[in-house]
C-alpha positions as CSV (number, residue, x, y, z in Angstrom):
1,M,93.1,-19.2,-49.3
2,L,90.5,-20.9,-52.5
3,E,87.7,-19.2,-51.1
4,Y,89.7,-15.8,-50.8
5,I,91.0,-16.2,-54.3
6,H,87.1,-17.1,-55.8
7,S,85.6,-14.1,-53.7
8,F,88.9,-12.0,-55.4
9,R,87.7,-13.2,-58.8
10,D,84.2,-12.3,-58.0
11,Y,84.6,-8.5,-57.0
12,R,87.1,-8.3,-60.4
13,R,84.2,-9.4,-62.4
14,F,82.0,-7.0,-61.0
15,R,84.6,-3.7,-61.0
16,N,85.1,-4.3,-64.2
17,S,81.4,-4.9,-65.5
18,T,80.6,-0.9,-63.4
19,Q,83.5,0.8,-65.2
20,D,81.8,3.3,-67.2
21,F,79.0,4.0,-63.9
22,H,81.9,3.9,-62.3
23,R,83.9,6.8,-64.5
24,A,80.2,9.1,-64.4
25,I,79.7,8.9,-60.7
26,M,83.4,9.6,-59.9
27,K,83.5,12.5,-62.5
28,S,80.4,13.8,-60.9
29,G,82.6,14.2,-57.4
30,A,79.1,14.0,-55.7
31,V,80.4,10.5,-53.7
32,S,82.1,13.3,-51.1
33,S,84.3,12.6,-48.1
34,S,82.8,16.0,-46.6
35,R,81.7,15.9,-43.1
36,E,79.1,18.9,-43.8
37,K,77.0,17.0,-46.1
38,E,74.4,14.4,-44.7
39,S,75.4,10.7,-44.4
40,L,74.1,7.6,-45.8
41,L,75.4,4.4,-43.6
42,I,75.5,1.5,-45.2
43,V,75.2,-1.0,-41.8
44,V,77.3,-4.1,-43.4
45,G,79.1,-5.1,-40.2
46,Q,81.1,-7.9,-39.5
47,G,80.5,-10.5,-42.6
48,M,78.2,-9.8,-45.8
49,N,77.3,-11.8,-48.8
50,A,78.8,-10.4,-52.0
51,Q,75.3,-10.1,-53.3
52,W,74.5,-7.2,-50.8
53,L,77.6,-5.5,-50.9
54,Q,77.5,-5.3,-54.7
55,I,73.7,-4.1,-54.5
56,W,74.6,-1.3,-51.9
57,S,77.9,0.0,-53.7
58,V,75.9,0.5,-56.8
59,L,72.4,1.6,-55.1
60,G,74.7,3.9,-52.6
61,A,76.8,5.3,-55.3
62,W,73.8,6.4,-57.0
63,L,71.9,7.9,-54.3
64,G,75.5,9.2,-52.8
65,S,75.6,11.4,-56.6
66,S,72.4,12.3,-57.3
67,R,70.7,13.3,-54.3
68,G,74.0,14.9,-52.5
69,Y,74.8,12.2,-49.4
70,R,78.3,11.7,-48.4
71,V,78.3,7.8,-48.3
72,I,79.4,5.6,-45.4
73,A,80.0,1.8,-43.8
74,I,80.1,0.1,-41.1
75,T,82.5,-2.3,-41.6
76,T,85.3,-4.5,-40.3
77,R,89.3,-4.6,-40.6
78,Q,88.7,-8.7,-40.8
79,K,86.6,-8.7,-44.4
80,P,89.3,-7.4,-46.9
81,I,86.8,-8.3,-50.1
82,Q,84.2,-7.0,-48.1
83,N,85.7,-3.8,-47.9
84,L,87.3,-3.5,-51.8
85,Y,83.2,-3.1,-52.7
86,L,82.7,-0.1,-50.2
87,R,86.3,1.3,-51.6
88,L,85.1,0.8,-55.2
89,F,83.2,4.2,-55.7
90,R,84.9,5.6,-52.2
91,F,83.0,5.0,-49.5
92,S,84.3,6.3,-46.1
93,L,84.6,3.4,-43.8
94,I,84.2,3.1,-40.4
95,Y,85.6,0.0,-38.8
96,L,83.8,-1.8,-36.2
97,E,86.8,-2.5,-34.1
98,D,87.8,1.2,-33.6
99,L,83.9,1.6,-32.2
100,F,85.4,0.0,-29.0
101,I,81.8,-1.1,-28.0
102,D,83.4,-3.5,-25.6
103,Q,84.7,-0.8,-23.5
104,V,81.5,1.3,-23.1
105,A,80.8,1.5,-19.8
106,L,77.4,0.8,-18.9
107,P,75.1,2.4,-16.3
108,Q,75.1,1.0,-12.8
109,E,71.0,0.9,-13.3
110,V,71.0,-1.1,-16.7
111,M,73.3,-3.5,-14.6
112,D,71.3,-4.1,-11.4
113,K,68.2,-4.9,-14.4
114,L,70.2,-7.1,-15.9
115,D,71.3,-8.8,-12.6
116,K,67.6,-9.6,-12.2
117,L,66.9,-11.5,-15.3
118,F,66.4,-15.2,-14.5
119,S,63.7,-16.7,-16.6
120,F,63.0,-17.7,-20.2
121,R,60.3,-15.0,-20.0
122,D,62.4,-12.5,-17.8
123,F,65.0,-12.3,-21.0
124,K,62.1,-12.4,-24.1
125,Y,60.7,-9.7,-22.3
126,Y,63.6,-7.5,-21.2
127,E,63.1,-3.8,-22.8
128,Y,65.0,-0.4,-22.4
129,N,63.4,2.7,-23.4
130,G,60.9,0.3,-25.7
131,I,63.6,-1.4,-27.5
132,P,63.2,-5.3,-27.3
133,V,66.8,-6.1,-26.2
134,G,65.8,-9.4,-24.0
135,K,64.5,-10.4,-27.5
136,M,67.4,-9.7,-29.8
137,A,69.6,-11.5,-27.2
138,L,67.8,-14.5,-27.8
139,S,67.3,-14.2,-31.2
140,T,70.9,-14.2,-31.2
141,F,72.1,-17.1,-29.2
142,S,69.6,-19.3,-31.0
143,R,70.9,-18.5,-34.5
144,Q,74.3,-18.6,-33.1
145,R,73.8,-22.1,-31.8
146,A,70.8,-23.3,-34.3
147,T,68.3,-24.2,-31.3
148,G,65.3,-22.9,-31.3
149,I,64.9,-23.4,-27.5
150,M,67.1,-21.9,-25.1
151,D,67.5,-23.8,-21.4
152,V,68.3,-21.1,-19.0
153,A,69.2,-23.6,-16.1
154,D,72.4,-24.1,-18.4
155,P,75.3,-21.9,-17.1
156,E,76.8,-21.7,-20.9
157,S,74.0,-20.4,-22.3
158,L,73.3,-17.5,-19.4
159,V,77.0,-16.1,-20.0
160,A,76.1,-15.9,-23.4
161,V,72.2,-14.1,-23.5
162,R,73.9,-12.0,-20.8
163,H,76.5,-11.2,-23.4
164,W,74.4,-10.2,-26.0
165,L,72.2,-8.0,-23.4
166,E,75.0,-6.0,-22.7
167,R,76.9,-5.7,-26.1
168,L,73.4,-4.4,-27.1
169,H,73.3,-1.9,-24.8
170,K,76.5,-0.9,-25.6
171,S,75.7,-1.1,-29.3
172,L,72.8,1.4,-28.9
173,T,74.8,4.2,-27.1
174,V,77.8,3.8,-29.6
175,A,75.4,4.0,-32.5
176,D,73.6,7.1,-30.9
177,Q,76.8,8.8,-30.6
178,L,78.0,8.0,-34.4
179,Y,74.9,9.2,-35.8
180,K,75.1,12.3,-34.3
181,A,78.8,12.7,-35.5
182,E,78.5,11.9,-38.5
183,S,75.2,13.9,-39.4
184,V,73.5,10.1,-40.6
185,S,70.3,10.5,-42.2
186,I,69.1,7.5,-44.1
187,L,70.9,4.0,-43.4
188,F,70.6,0.6,-45.3
189,F,70.4,-2.4,-43.5
190,T,69.1,-6.2,-44.1
191,E,69.8,-7.4,-40.7
192,V,68.0,-5.4,-38.0
193,F,67.4,-7.8,-35.0
194,M,71.1,-9.8,-34.9
195,E,74.2,-8.6,-32.7
196,E,75.2,-5.3,-33.5
197,Y,72.5,-5.0,-36.3
198,G,69.9,-4.6,-33.8
199,A,71.2,-2.3,-31.8
200,F,72.2,0.1,-34.6
201,Y,68.7,-0.3,-36.1
202,Y,67.2,0.7,-33.2
203,A,68.8,4.0,-32.2
204,A,68.2,4.7,-35.5
205,L,64.2,4.5,-35.1
206,K,64.6,6.0,-31.8
207,N,66.5,9.2,-33.6
208,C,63.8,9.3,-36.2
209,L,66.4,8.7,-39.3
210,N,65.1,7.0,-42.6
211,V,65.5,3.3,-42.4
212,V,65.6,1.6,-45.4
213,R,65.6,-2.5,-44.9
214,F,66.8,-4.9,-47.7
215,A,65.9,-8.4,-47.7
216,G,65.9,-11.5,-50.6
217,T,63.1,-13.2,-52.6
218,V,63.1,-16.7,-54.1
219,R,64.1,-14.9,-57.4
220,D,67.6,-14.0,-58.6
221,N,66.7,-10.8,-60.3
222,A,64.6,-9.0,-57.4
223,I,64.7,-7.9,-53.7
224,V,62.2,-6.2,-51.1
225,L,62.6,-3.2,-50.0
226,Q,60.5,-1.8,-47.1
227,H,61.0,1.9,-44.8
228,L,61.1,0.6,-40.9
229,T,59.0,3.5,-39.1
230,D,57.3,2.9,-35.5
231,E,54.6,1.7,-37.9
232,S,56.4,-1.1,-39.8
233,D,58.8,-1.8,-36.8
234,R,58.5,-5.6,-36.4
235,T,56.6,-6.8,-39.2
236,H,57.6,-8.9,-41.8
237,F,59.3,-7.5,-44.8
238,S,56.7,-8.7,-47.3
239,S,53.9,-7.5,-45.0
240,I,51.9,-4.5,-46.9
241,S,51.7,-1.0,-44.5
242,T,47.8,-0.2,-44.1
243,K,48.4,3.1,-46.4
244,S,49.4,0.6,-49.2
245,W,46.6,-2.0,-48.4
246,E,44.1,0.0,-48.3
247,R,45.0,1.6,-52.1
248,I,45.1,-1.6,-52.6
249,L,41.6,-2.6,-52.2
250,G,40.3,0.1,-54.2
251,Y,41.8,-1.1,-57.6
252,P,40.0,-2.9,-59.6
253,D,39.8,-6.8,-60.7
254,T,41.6,-7.7,-63.7
255,L,42.0,-10.8,-65.7
256,T,46.1,-9.6,-65.7
257,M,45.9,-9.7,-62.1
258,E,44.9,-13.5,-61.8
259,M,47.4,-14.6,-64.8
260,E,50.4,-13.0,-63.6
261,L,49.3,-14.6,-60.2
262,D,49.5,-17.7,-61.5
263,Q,51.9,-17.4,-63.9
264,N,54.2,-15.9,-60.3
265,F,53.8,-19.6,-58.9
266,A,54.5,-21.1,-61.9
267,E,57.7,-19.6,-62.2
268,R,58.1,-19.3,-58.7
269,Y,57.7,-23.4,-58.4
270,G,59.2,-24.2,-61.9
271,D,63.0,-24.2,-63.1
272,R,63.1,-20.4,-63.9
273,W,65.3,-19.2,-60.5
274,A,68.1,-20.8,-58.8
275,L,66.9,-19.7,-55.5
276,S,63.4,-21.2,-55.9
277,K,64.9,-24.8,-56.9
278,R,67.1,-25.0,-54.2
279,N,64.5,-25.4,-52.1
280,Q,62.6,-28.2,-53.9
281,P,65.0,-30.2,-55.6
282,N,64.4,-33.3,-57.3
283,T,60.1,-33.1,-56.9
284,R,58.1,-32.6,-59.6
285,I,54.4,-31.1,-59.9
286,M,51.8,-33.5,-59.4
287,S,48.5,-33.8,-59.8
288,L,46.1,-34.0,-56.9
289,D,44.8,-37.4,-57.5
290,E,48.5,-38.8,-58.0
291,A,49.8,-37.3,-54.8
292,R,47.3,-38.5,-52.8
293,A,47.4,-42.0,-54.2
294,L,51.3,-41.6,-53.7
295,L,50.9,-40.6,-50.1
296,G,47.9,-43.3,-48.9
297,I,45.3,-40.6,-48.3
298,P,42.1,-42.3,-48.4
299,E,39.2,-40.9,-50.4
300,G,37.4,-38.1,-48.9
301,T,39.6,-37.6,-45.8
302,K,40.8,-34.7,-45.2
303,V,44.8,-33.3,-44.6
304,A,46.5,-30.7,-42.2
305,V,49.9,-29.5,-43.3
306,I,52.0,-28.1,-40.4
307,Y,54.4,-25.3,-42.0
308,S,57.8,-25.4,-39.8
309,H,59.5,-22.5,-39.5
310,I,63.2,-22.0,-39.2
311,L,63.2,-22.8,-35.8
312,Y,66.1,-20.6,-34.6
313,D,66.7,-17.7,-37.5
314,T,65.2,-14.5,-36.7
315,L,63.1,-14.8,-33.7
316,F,60.7,-12.5,-32.1
317,F,61.2,-9.6,-34.9
318,N,58.2,-10.1,-37.1
319,G,55.5,-9.3,-34.8
320,E,54.3,-11.4,-31.4
321,D,54.0,-15.0,-31.4
322,L,51.4,-16.7,-29.3
323,F,54.0,-19.4,-28.0
324,E,57.3,-18.6,-26.6
325,N,58.8,-19.0,-29.9
326,Y,58.7,-21.6,-32.9
327,A,60.2,-24.3,-31.4
328,D,57.2,-24.7,-28.3
329,W,54.5,-23.7,-31.3
330,L,55.6,-26.9,-33.3
331,V,55.8,-29.2,-30.2
332,Q,52.8,-28.1,-29.0
333,T,50.9,-28.6,-32.6
334,V,52.3,-31.6,-33.1
335,K,50.8,-32.5,-29.8
336,A,47.5,-31.5,-30.7
337,A,47.8,-33.3,-34.0
338,C,48.5,-36.3,-32.2
339,V,45.2,-36.4,-30.4
340,N,43.3,-35.4,-32.9
341,P,42.8,-38.4,-34.9
342,N,39.9,-37.2,-37.3
343,L,42.7,-35.9,-40.4
344,L,45.7,-37.1,-41.9
345,W,48.3,-34.8,-40.3
346,Y,52.1,-33.9,-42.3
347,I,54.4,-31.7,-40.6
348,K,56.7,-30.3,-43.5
349,V,60.4,-29.9,-42.4
350,H,61.2,-26.6,-43.7
351,P,62.7,-27.0,-47.1
352,S,65.6,-24.6,-46.5
353,N,67.4,-27.5,-43.9
354,L,68.9,-28.4,-47.0
355,W,70.9,-25.8,-48.2
356,R,72.1,-24.2,-44.7
357,G,74.8,-25.6,-43.0
358,E,74.1,-24.9,-39.2
359,L,72.4,-28.0,-38.3
360,E,75.7,-30.1,-39.8
361,Y,77.9,-28.1,-37.1
362,F,75.4,-28.4,-34.0
363,N,73.3,-31.4,-34.6
364,G,75.1,-33.9,-36.5
365,G,72.9,-33.6,-39.4
366,M,69.5,-34.2,-37.5
367,Y,66.8,-31.7,-38.9
368,E,65.7,-29.4,-35.3
369,E,62.2,-30.6,-36.0
370,V,63.0,-34.3,-35.9
371,R,65.3,-33.6,-33.1
372,L,62.4,-31.6,-30.6
373,I,59.7,-33.9,-31.5
374,E,61.7,-36.9,-30.9
375,K,62.4,-35.4,-27.8
376,Y,58.9,-33.8,-26.6
377,V,56.7,-35.3,-28.6
378,G,57.6,-39.1,-29.2
379,K,56.6,-41.4,-31.1
380,L,54.0,-40.3,-33.9
381,P,50.6,-41.7,-34.3
382,K,49.7,-43.3,-37.7
383,H,47.8,-40.2,-38.7
384,V,50.7,-37.5,-37.8
385,R,53.7,-38.0,-40.7
386,L,56.9,-35.9,-41.4
387,V,57.2,-34.8,-44.7
388,Y,61.2,-34.5,-44.9
389,P,62.6,-31.7,-47.4
390,D,63.6,-34.4,-49.8
391,T,60.0,-35.3,-50.6
392,P,59.8,-36.0,-54.1
393,I,56.3,-34.0,-53.9
394,S,56.6,-30.6,-55.1
395,P,55.9,-27.8,-52.5
396,Y,53.4,-26.4,-54.8
397,T,52.0,-30.0,-54.9
398,W,51.7,-30.2,-51.2
399,L,49.9,-26.4,-51.2
400,Q,47.1,-28.0,-53.3
401,V,46.9,-31.6,-51.5
402,A,46.8,-29.9,-48.1
403,D,42.6,-28.3,-47.1
404,F,44.5,-27.1,-43.9
405,G,47.3,-25.1,-43.5
406,I,48.8,-24.3,-39.6
407,T,51.9,-21.8,-39.5
408,V,53.0,-18.9,-37.3
409,R,53.5,-16.1,-40.1
410,G,54.7,-18.5,-43.2
411,T,55.0,-17.4,-46.6
412,S,52.9,-21.0,-47.1
413,G,49.6,-19.1,-45.3
414,I,50.0,-16.8,-48.2
415,E,50.0,-19.3,-51.0
416,L,47.3,-21.5,-49.3
417,G,45.2,-18.6,-48.9
418,A,45.6,-17.5,-52.4
419,L,44.6,-21.5,-53.4
420,G,41.4,-21.4,-51.6
421,K,42.8,-23.4,-48.6
422,T,42.0,-22.5,-44.8
423,V,44.7,-21.1,-42.9
424,I,45.4,-21.2,-39.2
425,T,47.9,-19.0,-37.6
426,A,49.3,-18.6,-34.7
427,G,51.2,-15.1,-34.6
428,S,51.1,-11.5,-35.9
429,G,53.3,-9.4,-37.8
430,R,52.5,-10.4,-41.6
431,Y,48.8,-11.2,-43.0
432,E,46.8,-12.0,-40.1
433,D,44.3,-8.6,-40.5
434,V,43.9,-8.7,-44.0
435,G,40.8,-11.0,-43.6
436,F,41.6,-14.6,-45.0
437,T,43.1,-15.9,-42.5
438,M,41.8,-18.0,-38.9
439,N,43.6,-16.6,-36.0
440,S,43.3,-17.0,-32.2
441,T,43.9,-14.7,-29.4
442,N,45.6,-17.1,-27.1
443,V,47.0,-20.3,-26.9
444,V,43.5,-21.9,-25.5
445,N,42.1,-20.4,-28.9
446,Y,44.2,-22.0,-31.3
447,L,44.8,-25.5,-29.5
448,A,40.9,-25.2,-29.5
449,V,41.0,-24.7,-33.4
450,L,43.1,-27.4,-34.1
451,S,40.9,-29.8,-32.3
452,S,37.6,-29.0,-33.9
453,L,39.5,-29.9,-37.3
454,P,38.1,-30.9,-40.0
455,E,34.5,-29.2,-38.5
456,V,35.5,-25.6,-39.1
457,P,34.1,-22.9,-41.7
458,Q,36.1,-23.4,-45.3
459,P,37.0,-19.4,-46.4
460,S,34.3,-17.8,-48.3
461,E,34.2,-16.2,-51.9
462,S,35.0,-13.0,-50.3
463,Q,38.0,-14.4,-48.2
464,K,39.6,-16.0,-51.2
465,R,39.0,-12.8,-53.0
466,L,41.1,-10.9,-50.4
467,A,43.9,-13.9,-50.5
468,R,44.2,-13.8,-53.8
469,R,44.9,-9.9,-53.9
470,F,47.1,-10.2,-51.0
471,A,48.9,-12.6,-52.6
472,Y,49.7,-10.6,-55.6
473,A,50.7,-7.7,-53.9
474,T,53.6,-9.8,-51.8
475,F,54.7,-12.0,-55.0
476,C,53.7,-9.3,-58.0
477,M,54.0,-5.9,-56.7
478,K,56.7,-6.1,-53.6
479,P,59.7,-7.3,-55.5
480,F,62.0,-4.8,-56.9
481,I,63.5,-5.9,-59.8
482,L,67.2,-5.5,-60.1
483,D,67.3,-4.9,-63.8
484,F,70.9,-3.0,-63.4
485,L,72.4,-6.8,-62.5
486,I,72.6,-9.6,-64.0
487,P,72.7,-13.0,-61.9
488,V,75.3,-15.0,-62.0
489,T,77.0,-18.0,-60.4
490,R,80.0,-16.8,-57.9
491,C,83.5,-17.9,-58.8
492,G,84.6,-21.7,-57.9
493,R,80.6,-23.2,-57.9
494,K,78.9,-25.4,-60.5
495,S,75.4,-24.4,-59.5
496,I,73.4,-21.8,-56.9
497,F,72.9,-23.9,-53.9
498,S,73.7,-22.0,-50.5
499,S,72.6,-18.2,-50.0
500,D,75.8,-16.7,-50.9
501,D,76.8,-18.8,-54.1
502,L,74.9,-16.1,-55.9
503,V,76.6,-12.9,-57.7
504,Y,76.0,-10.0,-60.0
505,I,77.6,-8.5,-62.6
506,A,76.2,-5.1,-63.6
507,R,74.2,-4.1,-66.4
508,L,75.3,-0.1,-66.3
509,G,76.2,2.3,-68.8
510,K,76.8,6.0,-67.9
511,V,73.4,6.3,-66.4
512,A,71.1,5.0,-63.6
513,T,68.4,2.4,-64.9
514,N,64.7,3.4,-64.4
515,S,64.7,0.9,-61.6
516,M,67.6,3.1,-59.7
517,R,65.3,6.7,-60.5
518,R,62.6,4.9,-58.5
519,F,64.3,3.5,-55.9
520,S,66.2,6.8,-55.2
521,D,62.4,8.6,-55.3
522,W,60.9,6.0,-52.7
523,S,64.2,5.7,-51.0
524,L,63.6,9.5,-49.6
525,D,59.8,9.5,-49.1
526,R,59.5,8.0,-45.8
527,N,55.4,7.8,-46.1
528,E,55.5,5.2,-47.9
529,I,56.4,2.6,-46.3
530,D,56.4,-0.2,-49.2
531,F,58.3,0.0,-52.5
532,L,55.5,-1.3,-55.3
533,N,55.6,-2.4,-58.4
534,T,51.8,-0.4,-60.3
535,W,48.8,-2.6,-60.6
536,P,47.5,-4.6,-63.8
537,L,44.8,-3.2,-65.7
538,D,43.4,-5.3,-68.3
539,A,43.9,-3.9,-71.8
């Protein structure tokens, strides 16, 4: 009950802050319920953090008003506060309960195909009309169980994955019918590979609809926007399209770019943003010499840092992996480190384990990385060490300590590249084609690279330049600044710790801000996959 009260207070505070904008939108009459209009569909689903509801309510109302869309949202009756946000600008609501997804009858040919799935690889590579249904089902299972490993011999796991395979198929049918019935032409998503969200996304993609994906950043006042198309499908939200990258490569080198990138590092690893601070509490930036002395690294010894991913979240969407999943990658990479004593290896447990609550419920508070290493690797030799999220050394300092960074496709790879370090990847879908990373085509080649460390070529000056340019595009050009919203801590919280502790109040008058106008122009231009800010020029 107390959580409900706090959530309602957040809603009321937001509603009061939008009054002038609300009057202007309602007076225009453009956010219409008329079924004759093309529709903007906001895919909210069974539960969404308040900040997305706030962002979507404003941008949806503005797009509906300025471009004449009927705005509708998929939601649930089980989330009354969520629905208050959606009703604020009179969006039409479609309830998941009324779509009767579970009652959809699947064709016998689909049931026959599902009956033939037995192994993990059967599930993982199962597709239907080019849609990765198996990967979405496994990804959903992994997030809900907070594990990166699925034991297909476990009957309970098989039942759970089979349930999601069937529900995804049924949701594809429902979504296809809904889009036609409601004249949907543009959609807002944040989740695109979990639960029903994945089916609604792929149904939109197959119907050639305009899909706008929203994603968070570590900045309190910014998000990332991306059009999902056949080209950008299954790429990371912070990836850069071929067209955008070619344009960026043509821009001149500028001192302003270098200074702004350095400033961005300082802000993300400083105290400016609450969303980044939660990943690095009680840490401090140290000199490289101080950090190496604290860690007891002998002079002249090279260091490799293995940057763990969140092992159970959003699996399989962002490109292709060399290994079966993030968990398999981590285990095999740690095993390779154990047999190469020619340098020091650090396994950096993902910092979001500090504030994500899943592990407390599923693993008794034990980090998933530690559980897997104990189970599949055993005791680590002295040259391989675990780095827990409560390390006193700033993540920025760890980037300095590393001579080699090992990741599948993590943000650390971009940062390490920008700092002139060697980046070794084990997957695609983000930056492997830019030219500053060491990529392997298969597991054997990847493990051979790890066994040869530290004797691998260092990045050239050209590669360092590419990495700096890509980092600037990612961290400075991609963010969409929410200048029409002010980030605040949600009611009932003393600070921003978990992902839903951040909410907004509106900073709107009777008309839209420049950012909102830029958003509406970009959102309807499907030829521009990336929303990008301008390249900086020197004065």
